[in-house]
TIZA-911577 format. One record per residue (C-alpha): chain; x, y, z; residue number from 1; residue in one letter. Coordinates in nm, 2 decimals, m for minus. Layout:
BEGIN
[rec A [X Y Z] NUM A]
...
//
This chain:
BEGIN
[rec A [4.23 6.94 m1.04] 1 M]
[rec A [3.98 7.19 m0.92] 2 D]
[rec A [3.63 7.09 m1.09] 3 A]
[rec A [3.40 7.32 m1.30] 4 E]
[rec A [3.06 7.40 m1.28] 5 R]
[rec A [2.83 7.38 m1.58] 6 T]
[rec A [2.49 7.50 m1.48] 7 G]
[rec A [2.37 7.33 m1.17] 8 S]
[rec A [2.60 7.02 m1.22] 9 K]
[rec A [2.98 6.98 m1.14] 10 V]
[rec A [3.18 6.80 m1.38] 11 V]
[rec A [3.55 6.67 m1.36] 12 D]
[rec A [3.72 6.74 m1.67] 13 P]
[rec A [3.98 6.42 m1.62] 14 G]
[rec A [3.68 6.16 m1.58] 15 R]
[rec A [3.39 6.05 m1.83] 16 F]
[rec A [3.05 6.22 m1.84] 17 D]
[rec A [2.75 5.99 m1.93] 18 P]
[rec A [2.59 6.26 m2.10] 19 D]
[rec A [2.88 6.38 m2.33] 20 T]
[rec A [2.88 6.15 m2.66] 21 P]
[rec A [3.13 5.86 m2.63] 22 K]
[rec A [3.41 5.99 m2.88] 23 R]
[rec A [3.81 5.88 m2.86] 24 G]
[rec A [4.03 6.04 m2.66] 25 T]
[rec A [4.37 5.95 m2.57] 26 S]
[rec A [4.23 5.75 m2.24] 27 Q]
[rec A [3.90 5.62 m2.43] 28 H]
[rec A [3.98 5.48 m2.77] 29 P]
[rec A [3.68 5.43 m3.02] 30 D]
[rec A [3.43 5.16 m2.94] 31 R]
[rec A [3.38 5.08 m3.28] 32 R]
[rec A [3.59 4.74 m3.33] 33 V]
[rec A [3.76 4.65 m3.64] 34 P]
[rec A [3.69 4.38 m3.94] 35 A]
[rec A [4.00 4.21 m3.83] 36 R]
[rec A [3.89 4.20 m3.46] 37 V]
[rec A [3.54 4.07 m3.59] 38 H]
[rec A [3.68 3.76 m3.78] 39 R]
[rec A [3.92 3.67 m3.50] 40 S]
[rec A [3.62 3.66 m3.28] 41 I]
[rec A [3.40 3.49 m3.50] 42 L]
[rec A [3.72 3.22 m3.54] 43 R]
[rec A [3.85 3.16 m3.19] 44 E]
[rec A [3.47 3.21 m2.98] 45 R]
[rec A [3.20 3.15 m3.17] 46 V]
[rec A [3.26 2.89 m3.42] 47 V]
[rec A [3.36 2.65 m3.14] 48 P]
[rec A [3.07 2.77 m2.90] 49 L]
[rec A [2.83 2.69 m3.26] 50 L]
[rec A [3.02 2.31 m3.31] 51 A]
[rec A [2.93 2.25 m2.93] 52 T]
[rec A [2.55 2.34 m3.00] 53 I]
[rec A [2.54 2.12 m3.29] 54 V]
[rec A [2.70 1.87 m3.13] 55 G]
[rec A [2.47 1.86 m2.84] 56 L]
[rec A [2.19 1.89 m3.08] 57 A]
[rec A [2.28 1.57 m3.24] 58 A]
[rec A [2.32 1.38 m2.87] 59 V]
[rec A [1.94 1.50 m2.81] 60 L]
[rec A [1.85 1.37 m3.16] 61 A]
[rec A [1.98 1.05 m3.05] 62 V]
[rec A [1.86 1.01 m2.71] 63 A]
[rec A [1.53 1.14 m2.83] 64 I]
[rec A [1.53 0.85 m3.07] 65 A]
[rec A [1.62 0.58 m2.80] 66 G]
[rec A [1.39 0.69 m2.55] 67 T]
[rec A [1.10 0.64 m2.88] 68 A]
[rec A [1.25 0.29 m2.94] 69 A]
[rec A [1.23 0.17 m2.57] 70 L]
[rec A [0.87 0.32 m2.52] 71 L]
[rec A [0.77 0.12 m2.87] 72 I]
[rec A [0.96 m0.22 m2.72] 73 G]
[rec A [0.79 m0.16 m2.38] 74 Y]
[rec A [0.47 m0.07 m2.53] 75 G]
[rec A [0.38 0.27 m2.42] 76 Y]
[rec A [0.32 0.41 m2.81] 77 F]
[rec A [0.10 0.09 m2.85] 78 E]
[rec A [m0.09 0.17 m2.52] 79 Q]
[rec A [m0.26 0.45 m2.72] 80 G]
[rec A [m0.38 0.23 m3.00] 81 R]
[rec A [m0.46 m0.07 m2.78] 82 D]
[rec A [m0.65 0.11 m2.56] 83 Q]
[rec A [m0.93 0.21 m2.73] 84 A]
[rec A [m0.98 m0.18 m2.82] 85 E]
[rec A [m0.98 m0.28 m2.43] 86 R]
[rec A [m1.23 m0.03 m2.35] 87 D]
[rec A [m1.39 m0.15 m2.61] 88 S]
[rec A [m1.39 m0.48 m2.44] 89 W]
[rec A [m1.46 m0.33 m2.12] 90 S]
[rec A [m1.80 m0.20 m2.28] 91 R]
[rec A [m1.90 m0.54 m2.41] 92 K]
[rec A [m1.82 m0.69 m2.07] 93 I]
[rec A [m2.00 m0.43 m1.84] 94 E]
[rec A [m2.31 m0.56 m2.04] 95 T]
[rec A [m2.26 m0.91 m2.02] 96 A]
[rec A [m2.22 m0.89 m1.63] 97 I]
[rec A [m2.53 m0.62 m1.59] 98 R]
[rec A [m2.71 m0.87 m1.76] 99 A]
[rec A [m2.69 m1.13 m1.48] 100 L]
[rec A [m2.93 m1.17 m1.24] 101 P]
[rec A [m2.89 m1.00 m0.87] 102 G]
[rec A [m2.65 m0.72 m1.05] 103 V]
[rec A [m2.71 m0.31 m1.00] 104 T]
[rec A [m2.44 m0.20 m1.10] 105 D]
[rec A [m2.10 m0.25 m1.28] 106 V]
[rec A [m1.76 m0.10 m1.41] 107 S]
[rec A [m1.52 m0.28 m1.58] 108 H]
[rec A [m1.16 m0.11 m1.72] 109 R]
[rec A [m0.82 m0.20 m1.84] 110 F]
[rec A [m0.55 m0.04 m1.68] 111 E]
[rec A [m0.16 m0.06 m1.85] 112 H]
[rec A [0.09 m0.12 m1.59] 113 Y]
[rec A [0.40 m0.24 m1.79] 114 K]
[rec A [0.48 m0.32 m2.15] 115 G]
[rec A [0.20 m0.44 m2.33] 116 R]
[rec A [0.05 m0.59 m2.00] 117 H]
[rec A [m0.28 m0.44 m1.87] 118 F]
[rec A [m0.49 m0.50 m1.55] 119 N]
[rec A [m0.86 m0.61 m1.60] 120 A]
[rec A [m1.07 m0.47 m1.31] 121 E]
[rec A [m1.42 m0.52 m1.27] 122 L]
[rec A [m1.61 m0.35 m1.00] 123 D]
[rec A [m1.96 m0.52 m0.94] 124 V]
[rec A [m2.24 m0.42 m0.64] 125 R]
[rec A [m2.52 m0.66 m0.58] 126 L]
[rec A [m2.84 m0.65 m0.46] 127 R]
[rec A [m2.90 m0.67 m0.10] 128 D]
[rec A [m3.10 m0.99 m0.12] 129 D]
[rec A [m2.85 m1.12 m0.36] 130 A]
[rec A [m2.79 m1.54 m0.36] 131 T]
[rec A [m2.49 m1.72 m0.32] 132 P]
[rec A [m2.55 m1.88 m0.69] 133 A]
[rec A [m2.58 m1.50 m0.83] 134 E]
[rec A [m2.25 m1.41 m0.66] 135 A]
[rec A [m2.08 m1.69 m0.83] 136 A]
[rec A [m2.23 m1.66 m1.15] 137 S]
[rec A [m2.01 m1.29 m1.15] 138 V]
[rec A [m1.68 m1.44 m1.14] 139 V]
[rec A [m1.77 m1.74 m1.37] 140 S]
[rec A [m1.89 m1.47 m1.59] 141 A]
[rec A [m1.58 m1.26 m1.63] 142 M]
[rec A [m1.35 m1.61 m1.65] 143 G]
[rec A [m1.58 m1.76 m1.93] 144 A]
[rec A [m1.50 m1.37 m2.10] 145 Q]
[rec A [m1.37 m1.47 m2.50] 146 Q]
[rec A [m1.13 m1.21 m2.52] 147 L]
[rec A [m0.86 m1.19 m2.77] 148 P]
[rec A [m0.56 m1.45 m2.75] 149 R]
[rec A [m0.33 m1.18 m2.65] 150 R]
[rec A [m0.51 m1.11 m2.36] 151 F]
[rec A [m0.40 m1.41 m2.18] 152 Q]
[rec A [m0.21 m1.41 m1.88] 153 G]
[rec A [m0.31 m1.05 m1.78] 154 D]
[rec A [m0.38 m0.99 m1.42] 155 P]
[rec A [m0.74 m1.00 m1.34] 156 T]
[rec A [m0.90 m0.84 m1.02] 157 E]
[rec A [m1.27 m0.84 m0.93] 158 V]
[rec A [m1.47 m0.66 m0.68] 159 T]
[rec A [m1.81 m0.79 m0.53] 160 I]
[rec A [m1.96 m0.51 m0.31] 161 G]
[rec A [m2.28 m0.61 m0.15] 162 R]
[rec A [m2.43 m0.36 0.15] 163 M]
[rec A [m2.11 m0.37 0.37] 164 A]
[rec A [m1.96 m0.70 0.27] 165 D]
[rec A [m1.69 m0.76 m0.02] 166 T]
[rec A [m1.52 m1.01 m0.20] 167 Y]
[rec A [m1.23 m0.99 m0.43] 168 S]
[rec A [m1.05 m1.27 m0.66] 169 A]
[rec A [m0.74 m1.20 m0.87] 170 Y]
[rec A [m0.61 m1.42 m1.13] 171 W]
[rec A [m0.40 m1.44 m1.43] 172 L]
[rec A [m0.65 m1.42 m1.76] 173 F]
[rec A [m0.74 m1.76 m1.91] 174 G]
[rec A [m0.74 m2.02 m1.64] 175 R]
[rec A [m1.04 m2.20 m1.49] 176 D]
[rec A [m1.17 m1.97 m1.20] 177 V]
[rec A [m1.42 m2.23 m1.06] 178 S]
[rec A [m1.24 m2.21 m0.74] 179 T]
[rec A [m1.28 m1.86 m0.71] 180 E]
[rec A [m1.64 m1.88 m0.84] 181 A]
[rec A [m1.71 m2.14 m0.54] 182 N]
[rec A [m1.51 m1.91 m0.28] 183 A]
[rec A [m1.83 m1.63 m0.40] 184 A]
[rec A [m2.05 m1.86 m0.31] 185 D]
[rec A [m1.94 m1.90 0.03] 186 S]
[rec A [m1.86 m1.59 0.09] 187 W]
[rec A [m2.26 m1.53 0.01] 188 A]
[rec A [m2.34 m1.81 0.25] 189 R]
[rec A [m2.16 m1.62 0.55] 190 L]
[rec A [m2.40 m1.35 0.50] 191 W]
[rec A [m2.65 m1.54 0.72] 192 A]
[rec A [m2.40 m1.53 1.01] 193 A]
[rec A [m2.54 m1.13 1.06] 194 G]
[rec A [m2.20 m0.99 1.06] 195 T]
[rec A [m1.97 m0.78 0.81] 196 E]
[rec A [m1.76 m1.04 0.60] 197 V]
[rec A [m1.47 m0.95 0.35] 198 H]
[rec A [m1.33 m1.22 0.15] 199 W]
[rec A [m1.01 m1.25 m0.04] 200 S]
[rec A [m0.93 m1.50 m0.30] 201 S]
[rec A [m0.54 m1.45 m0.41] 202 R]
[rec A [m0.36 m1.66 m0.66] 203 G]
[rec A [m0.24 m1.61 m1.04] 204 G]
[rec A [m0.18 m2.01 m1.06] 205 D]
[rec A [m0.46 m2.18 m0.96] 206 A]
[rec A [m0.27 m2.43 m0.75] 207 S]
[rec A [m0.17 m2.13 m0.51] 208 R]
[rec A [m0.47 m1.97 m0.44] 209 I]
[rec A [m0.50 m1.82 m0.05] 210 T]
[rec A [m0.87 m1.75 0.10] 211 N]
[rec A [m0.80 m1.47 0.34] 212 A]
[rec A [m1.16 m1.37 0.52] 213 I]
[rec A [m1.21 m1.09 0.77] 214 D]
[rec A [m1.51 m1.09 1.00] 215 V]
[rec A [m1.63 m0.75 1.18] 216 R]
[rec A [m1.86 m0.68 1.40] 217 A]
[rec A [m1.91 m0.44 1.68] 218 G]
[rec A [m1.71 m0.13 1.77] 219 S]
[rec A [m1.41 m0.11 2.02] 220 E]
[rec A [m1.68 m0.11 2.32] 221 S]
[rec A [m1.83 m0.41 2.20] 222 E]
[rec A [m1.56 m0.69 2.06] 223 P]
[rec A [m1.78 m0.95 2.19] 224 H]
[rec A [m2.01 m0.88 1.92] 225 R]
[rec A [m1.71 m0.96 1.66] 226 A]
[rec A [m1.60 m1.31 1.88] 227 T]
[rec A [m1.97 m1.37 1.88] 228 A]
[rec A [m2.02 m1.36 1.53] 229 A]
[rec A [m1.67 m1.57 1.45] 230 M]
[rec A [m1.80 m1.83 1.70] 231 R]
[rec A [m2.14 m1.88 1.51] 232 R]
[rec A [m1.92 m1.89 1.18] 233 I]
[rec A [m1.71 m2.19 1.32] 234 I]
[rec A [m2.02 m2.37 1.48] 235 R]
[rec A [m2.22 m2.34 1.10] 236 D]
[rec A [m1.95 m2.34 0.88] 237 F]
[rec A [m1.71 m2.61 0.97] 238 P]
[rec A [m1.56 m2.67 0.61] 239 E]
[rec A [m1.47 m2.34 0.57] 240 L]
[rec A [m1.18 m2.39 0.83] 241 A]
[rec A [m0.92 m2.42 0.61] 242 S]
[rec A [m0.89 m2.07 0.54] 243 N]
[rec A [m0.68 m1.77 0.69] 244 Q]
[rec A [m0.93 m1.60 0.93] 245 W]
[rec A [m0.95 m1.25 1.13] 246 T]
[rec A [m1.21 m1.10 1.31] 247 V]
[rec A [m1.21 m0.77 1.40] 248 S]
[rec A [m1.40 m0.47 1.50] 249 T]
[rec A [m1.55 m0.26 1.23] 250 V]
[rec A [m1.34 m0.02 1.09] 251 H]
[rec A [m1.33 0.37 1.14] 252 E]
[rec A [m1.20 0.62 0.90] 253 R]
[rec A [m1.02 0.85 1.08] 254 E]
[rec A [m0.74 1.11 0.87] 255 R]
[rec A [m0.71 0.87 0.63] 256 G]
[rec A [m0.63 0.57 0.81] 257 F]
[rec A [m0.84 0.32 0.98] 258 T]
[rec A [m0.90 0.28 1.33] 259 N]
[rec A [m1.00 m0.12 1.44] 260 H]
[rec A [m0.89 m0.37 1.63] 261 S]
[rec A [m0.83 m0.73 1.54] 262 E]
[rec A [m0.69 m1.08 1.57] 263 R]
[rec A [m0.48 m1.20 1.26] 264 R]
[rec A [m0.28 m1.47 1.12] 265 P]
[rec A [0.09 m1.38 1.19] 266 G]
[rec A [0.32 m1.26 0.90] 267 S]
[rec A [0.66 m1.48 0.82] 268 Y]
[rec A [0.94 m1.27 0.73] 269 P]
[rec A [1.07 m1.34 0.37] 270 W]
[rec A [1.36 m1.58 0.34] 271 P]
[rec A [1.69 m1.40 0.22] 272 H]
[rec A [1.70 m1.70 m0.11] 273 D]
[rec A [1.47 m1.79 m0.35] 274 R]
[rec A [1.53 m2.18 m0.29] 275 L]
[rec A [1.38 m2.17 0.08] 276 T]
[rec A [0.98 m2.16 0.05] 277 P]
[rec A [0.81 m1.88 0.22] 278 H]
[rec A [0.67 m1.99 0.58] 279 Q]
[rec A [0.27 m1.92 0.56] 280 E]
[rec A [0.07 m1.96 0.84] 281 P]
[rec A [m0.18 m2.24 0.89] 282 T]
[rec A [m0.52 m2.19 0.79] 283 P]
[rec A [m0.78 m2.25 1.04] 284 R]
[rec A [m1.04 m2.08 1.27] 285 F]
[rec A [m0.93 m1.88 1.54] 286 P]
[rec A [m0.91 m2.08 1.85] 287 S]
[rec A [m1.17 m2.00 2.19] 288 D]
[rec A [m0.83 m1.92 2.40] 289 D]
[rec A [m0.74 m1.66 2.14] 290 E]
[rec A [m1.05 m1.49 2.10] 291 L]
[rec A [m1.08 m1.47 2.48] 292 D]
[rec A [m0.73 m1.34 2.47] 293 L]
[rec A [m0.83 m1.03 2.23] 294 W]
[rec A [m1.19 m0.96 2.37] 295 Q]
[rec A [m1.01 m0.92 2.72] 296 W]
[rec A [m0.79 m0.65 2.59] 297 F]
[rec A [m1.05 m0.42 2.46] 298 L]
[rec A [m1.26 m0.51 2.77] 299 T]
[rec A [m1.29 m0.17 3.05] 300 D]
[rec A [m0.99 m0.01 2.85] 301 Q]
[rec A [m0.77 0.20 3.10] 302 P]
[rec A [m0.74 0.48 2.80] 303 I]
[rec A [m0.83 0.45 2.41] 304 P]
[rec A [m0.60 0.22 2.23] 305 F]
[rec A [m0.61 m0.05 1.92] 306 F]
[rec A [m0.48 m0.40 1.98] 307 V]
[rec A [m0.37 m0.63 1.69] 308 L]
[rec A [m0.29 m0.99 1.85] 309 V]
[rec A [m0.09 m1.18 1.53] 310 S]
[rec A [m0.12 m1.57 1.59] 311 V]
[rec A [0.20 m1.73 1.47] 312 Y]
[rec A [0.14 m2.12 1.37] 313 D]
[rec A [0.35 m2.27 1.37] 314 P]
[rec A [0.60 m2.01 1.60] 315 P]
[rec A [0.81 m1.74 1.46] 316 S]
[rec A [1.13 m1.74 1.63] 317 E]
[rec A [1.01 m1.94 1.93] 318 G]
[rec A [0.72 m1.68 1.96] 319 R]
[rec A [0.34 m1.83 1.96] 320 A]
[rec A [0.17 m1.47 1.97] 321 L]
[rec A [0.23 m1.11 1.89] 322 G]
[rec A [0.09 m0.82 2.00] 323 V]
[rec A [0.09 m0.47 1.95] 324 T]
[rec A [m0.09 m0.17 2.10] 325 V]
[rec A [m0.14 0.12 1.91] 326 V]
[rec A [m0.28 0.48 2.06] 327 P]
[rec A [m0.57 0.64 1.81] 328 P]
[rec A [m0.46 0.81 1.50] 329 V]
[rec A [m0.27 1.16 1.57] 330 G]
[rec A [m0.23 1.02 1.93] 331 T]
[rec A [0.05 0.90 2.18] 332 E]
[rec A [0.11 0.75 2.47] 333 F]
[rec A [0.27 0.93 2.77] 334 S]
[rec A [0.50 0.79 2.97] 335 A]
[rec A [0.28 0.70 3.23] 336 A]
[rec A [0.02 0.56 3.02] 337 Q]
[rec A [0.27 0.31 2.87] 338 T]
[rec A [0.36 0.20 3.21] 339 T]
[rec A [m0.01 0.16 3.28] 340 Q]
[rec A [m0.08 m0.01 2.97] 341 L]
[rec A [0.23 m0.25 3.02] 342 A]
[rec A [0.15 m0.32 3.43] 343 D]
[rec A [m0.20 m0.41 3.28] 344 L]
[rec A [m0.14 m0.61 3.00] 345 H]
[rec A [0.19 m0.80 3.06] 346 L]
[rec A [0.06 m1.01 3.41] 347 P]
[rec A [m0.24 m1.15 3.22] 348 Y]
[rec A [0.02 m1.28 2.93] 349 L]
[rec A [0.26 m1.40 3.14] 350 A]
[rec A [m0.04 m1.66 3.32] 351 G]
[rec A [m0.13 m1.75 2.91] 352 S]
[rec A [0.20 m1.97 2.91] 353 G]
[rec A [0.28 m1.88 2.59] 354 A]
[rec A [0.61 m1.68 2.45] 355 A]
[rec A [0.44 m1.35 2.36] 356 V]
[rec A [0.62 m1.05 2.17] 357 D]
[rec A [0.44 m0.75 2.32] 358 Y]
[rec A [0.50 m0.39 2.20] 359 T]
[rec A [0.36 m0.07 2.25] 360 I]
[rec A [0.40 0.17 1.95] 361 Y]
[rec A [0.43 0.55 2.00] 362 T]
[rec A [0.35 0.78 1.82] 363 P]
[rec A [0.08 0.64 1.57] 364 N]
[rec A [0.06 0.77 1.23] 365 G]
[rec A [0.11 0.71 0.85] 366 P]
[rec A [0.36 0.48 0.92] 367 V]
[rec A [0.55 0.34 1.21] 368 H]
[rec A [0.90 0.47 1.28] 369 S]
[rec A [1.15 0.18 1.31] 370 Y]
[rec A [1.18 0.23 1.70] 371 G]
[rec A [1.31 0.18 1.97] 372 P]
[rec A [0.98 0.08 2.09] 373 F]
[rec A [0.83 m0.05 2.43] 374 F]
[rec A [0.87 m0.42 2.36] 375 E]
[rec A [0.91 m0.70 2.63] 376 V]
[rec A [0.92 m1.06 2.46] 377 V]
[rec A [0.71 m1.26 2.73] 378 V]
[rec A [0.81 m1.59 2.83] 379 G]
[rec A [1.12 m1.59 2.54] 380 G]
[rec A [1.38 m1.40 2.47] 381 C]
[rec A [1.41 m1.06 2.28] 382 Q]
[rec A [1.63 m1.07 1.94] 383 T]
[rec A [2.00 m0.98 2.01] 384 P]
[rec A [2.10 m0.63 1.90] 385 G]
[rec A [1.73 m0.54 1.85] 386 Y]
[rec A [1.71 m0.16 1.99] 387 N]
[rec A [1.42 m0.13 2.28] 388 V]
[rec A [1.33 0.18 2.51] 389 L]
[rec A [1.54 0.19 2.82] 390 P]
[rec A [1.16 0.19 3.02] 391 E]
[rec A [1.14 m0.17 2.89] 392 S]
[rec A [1.39 m0.27 3.05] 393 Q]
[rec A [1.26 m0.33 3.38] 394 P]
[rec A [0.99 m0.55 3.26] 395 Y]
[rec A [1.23 m0.74 3.02] 396 V]
[rec A [1.38 m0.84 3.38] 397 R]
[rec A [1.08 m0.95 3.51] 398 Q]
[rec A [0.86 m1.10 3.23] 399 Y]
[rec A [1.19 m1.23 2.96] 400 E]
[rec A [1.31 m1.61 2.97] 401 R]
[rec A [1.67 m1.60 2.81] 402 C]
//
């Protein structure tokens, strides 16, 4: 069919023109919907949809009510009311601790962590010339606070700082804290050694308190300062031997992580069942041989690295030592550097006569991957099925004894 011209616009009579009114034709019936069709649509489509919406609203209301009941059961709604009272107690505790001799600053807070339980956290700064008795009095005063009975059993953490030194203790509120107070006194007496001391007392139950002490001195190029400080403590404070001792260089923070080398007690794997007690390292001073070994690693390093020497006493899986070599944060060892370090370290470890798990981690960063790593068990045997780098194999054949 030929098209007609209407002004400047070409219109095909057989097609719908969007510029003309929408009137009914044989091809385009009237767009108006009869009332019976409206009723049919409402009955078949709208009514079921409304019923579904009402049902969902009911389910949502039940879920909200259940969530509210759950939150009340766990204390979240109560937290707001209880928090105001606890804040008031925090101010009273701060006033009491601030009045103690030797205290320059104090902060206390209750942090909600589960149900109706709160963590009590006390941070205190001491004068540079504070005495051991003044350090101990902070712990005793916190333990003696007369708080409401429902606060009994809440976790309590106290952190005391003096210059670069720190003491921290953890217990469940309401029990005797004389053991922690004595530990704070000992921590302050160690200041006389002229080193940085970080002491941590942990044990919710008074019968299970452990003291972990980190003695820090010198930089990575001055490990002798740290070992000399540790030897002074061994000589002058023999009564403190039965604790978990770490000796390390002064920690340097870079990109949110700490760079440092250390000699520390080893960590034992947790048993698969609750009946078997977890093995803890023997509490003792570092031996002269352990200090010498750690210092040797940091003396005349061919390339920058950090070394973590873990002492297993008693041995773990037949191994007495774990030596982990780590590159600086954000870097990694090349294959040539890994070989260079292995060629330097492994003959020395073989001469010690101990079974040593030697590992090179690369790369270093926020978390270590699960390997494979360069790993050799000097004088011992690798755990079957353990995944190590192929570059380890020549050294495995030379140094492992299976």
